[in-house]
N, C-alpha and C positions, 0 to 999 in steps of 0.2 A: 504494500500500500504506500502511496506517496502522500506525504504530509508536508505542511509548510508553516514556518514561523514568520510572522510579520513584525518587523521592528519599526517603531513610530517615534515621532517627537510631538506628542499631542499638546495642544494649547488650550485656550480658554473658550473657544467657540465650537460647540458640538457639531455644527454644520460644516465648519472648515475641517474639523478632524475627520468627519465622514467623507468629505470630498477628497482628502488625502488618502484615506483608506481604500476607497472603491477601486482605483486603478491597480493597486497592489493585489486586491482580491481577484481582479480579472487576470492579472499576470499569473498568479498562482494557479487559477483554473486553467489557463492556457497551457501551463506546464503539466497538466494532468493530475493535480492533487485531488485527493478524496476528502481531506480534512485540513483546515487552516486555522491557526491560533493567532490572536492578536494580543497586545500587552495588557497589563493592568491599566486602569484609568484611560481606556481607549478613547472614550467619547468626550471626556472633559477632565483636565488636569488643573484643579482649582488652586488659587493662591492662598485662600484662607476659608474659614468656616462660613463667613457671611457670603462670600462669592459662591460657595458650594450651594448654600440654601437658595440663592437667587437664580441659579442656572440649572440645577439638577431637575430633570423632568420626572414625573411619576412613571412607574414601571408599566402600568396599563396604558396601552395605546402610545407608548413611547415613540416619538417620531423617528429618531435615528434607528432604533431597533426594528421598527416596522420596515424601514428601507433595507436593513440587513437581511431580514426574512425574505424580502423580494429578491435580493441578490442571490441568496442561497438557492431559491427555487429556480431562478433564471440560469445560474451557473451549474446547478445540479451537484452541489458539494455541501459538506458540513462546514459551517462557519461558526467558530467559537470566539465570541467576544470575551476577551480575558477578564475585564471587569468594567463596571461603571457604577457610580453612586446612585442609590435608589432611596428616595425619602420614605421614612417609616412613620407610624402614627405617634411614636413617643418623641418626635422631633429630631431623632438621630437618623442615620443612613445605614443601609446595607451596602457593603462592597460586593457587588453581585456579578457572577460569571454566568454567561448565557450561551448555550449551544443550540444552534439552529440545524435542523435536519435538511436534507436535499429537497424536501417538498416545501420548505419555507416555514415549517412549524417549529415552535420551541420544544426541543427534545428534552433538555435538562437545564436546571439552574442550580447554582451553588453560591452560598453566602460565605465569604471569608471568615474562618473560625477564629484565628489567632490575631489579636490586636496588640500593638506596641504601646505598652504603658511602662514608663521607666523614670526613675529618679537618677539623674546623671550628675556626678560631682562637678560643681562649678557651673552647672547649667540649670535652667528651670525644668521642673517636672514636665514630661510629655505624656499626655493622656489621649491616645487614639480612641479610647472607649468613651470619651466625652462627646465625640462626634459620630462615631460608628457603633453599631451593635453587632457583636460577633455572631456568626452562624452557629448552629448546634448539631449539624448533621453532615457526615462525610457522604460524598456522592460518587457513584460510578454509573456508567451507562454503556450499552453496546455501541461499537464503532467498527463495522465490518468484521474482520477476523480478529479484532482487538477488543478490549474493554477499556474505556477511558476513565481515568481517575482525575478528580478535580482538586486543585489547590490554587492559592494565590500568594505570591511574594513571601511575606513574613512567615507564612505557613511552612516554608521549606526548612525552618530551623527546628521543627518539631517532628522527629522521626516516627513518633507513635501514630501520627496521622497517616503517613505513607505506608507504614506496616498495616494499618487498618484497610487502606485502599487496596493494597496487594492481596491481603487475605480476603477482601471482598471481590476479588477477581480482576483487578486492574492489571493490565499488561503495558499500557501506555499512560503516563501521568503528565498532565499539563501543569506548567508553572508560569503563568503570565506574571510579569513583574515590572516594577519601577524602582530598581535598586539605585541608591546613591552611589557616586563614584568611589568614595573611600571604602564603603562596605563591599562594593562590587569587586574592587581590586583585591580585597583581602579574602572574601568568602564565596563569591559567586560560583566559581568553577568547582571548588572543593565540596561545597554543600550539595550542589546538584549531582555531582559524580557520586557522592556518598548515598544520596537517595536512590539513584539508579542501581548501585551495587547491592545495597542492603535489601532491595525489593526484587532484584532481577527483572527490572522493567525498563522499557524505554522512557526517557524523560525528554519532553519538548518544552523549552523555555523561551517565550517571546517577550522581548524587553522594550521599554522606553529607552531612548538614547539621545544624548546631547543636552544643550542648554535650552530650557523651556521658557515660555512667556511668564510663568510664575516665578522665575528666577532660580529654580532648582536645576541641578545638573544630574543626569542619570547616566548609567554605565553602558547601556547597550549590550553587545556581545550575545545576541540571541544564539541559541545552540540546540543541538539534538545529541543526546547521549544514549549509547546502546546499553543493553542489560548487563554487559561486562564492565561498564564504567568508562568506556572509550568515547571521547568526543568525536562523533562521526562527521559533523559539519558545524561551522560557526561563522557568524558575521563578526569578523575580528575588528570591529570599529563601533562608533556610536551614531552612525548615519542611518536614516530610514532605508529599509530594504526588505527583500523577500528571500528566505532561505528554504529551499526545497530539498527533501531527503526521501529516499525510499527505505522503508523499514520492513522487517520480515518477522512474523510471529514465531517462526522456528527458533530465532535467536533467544527469545524469552524462555522457551522450553529447554534449550541447551544450557543457558546460564543457570536456571533453577535446578537442573539435574547435576551440574558440576558443583555448585555450592547450594545445597538444599537448606538454606538458612530459615526460610519460612516454615518448612516442614519440621525442622529440628528445634524450633523455638519452644521454650518451656515456661510455664507459669512459675512464679516464685514469690515468696514473702518479701515485703520491703525490709531493708536492713535496719537493725536495731543497734544502738551503741553498746559495745561490749567492753568491759574493762578487766 
């Protein structure tokens, strides 16, 4: 199966972001892909919470998503919008990933589970949970000869989620992201390779890249990793682009037979302090 990761530099205007995305979707379809993944915050990359509240559209009858559904049907491919903010009743947002089937319908949705709440020495506390509500359910869905597992950006730091996806049948795991440059340089490749190795799954990571209208700089380097942990293709830069790769379900079977970590895993009690 051919798959594609689209790298973007999303800004503040959802229609402009969609206009930038459409020709890349058409390029991927022309190259024969069955599935294409876009980055986190594909449709709007806001500067602050107020801007997010003024620009994020309701999920029902979402104008840009409706157009993506039309494109999925026209092109006859799966289109996976890595994420977009969706207003919720409590005043916060879901960071939601949406997969469209080749008939244009919404096949599956996933709300990012893990949120970045941190107290960093010398800096103000950062509370993503003040703006976003974390999801509560891991999601897998059929995708041709594969089963697709969902995750978003910060999720990649939590191997328990990926173990659950693999044990739920996932053989291809999507990681749309908007990594900052410093964390990308330090952790992007090693974390993604680890998630592929420990689950024996393909990993496809579609990234934001470059300096955005909101002032943030993101790392880029969209890539695909095979179940043995090898990077099989990468956009080695932060410019927008399309990365097309052919993947083979037999590679998942082979990797899991050679290192049967999923089958060998054991339950155990949490450690207690011994003296």
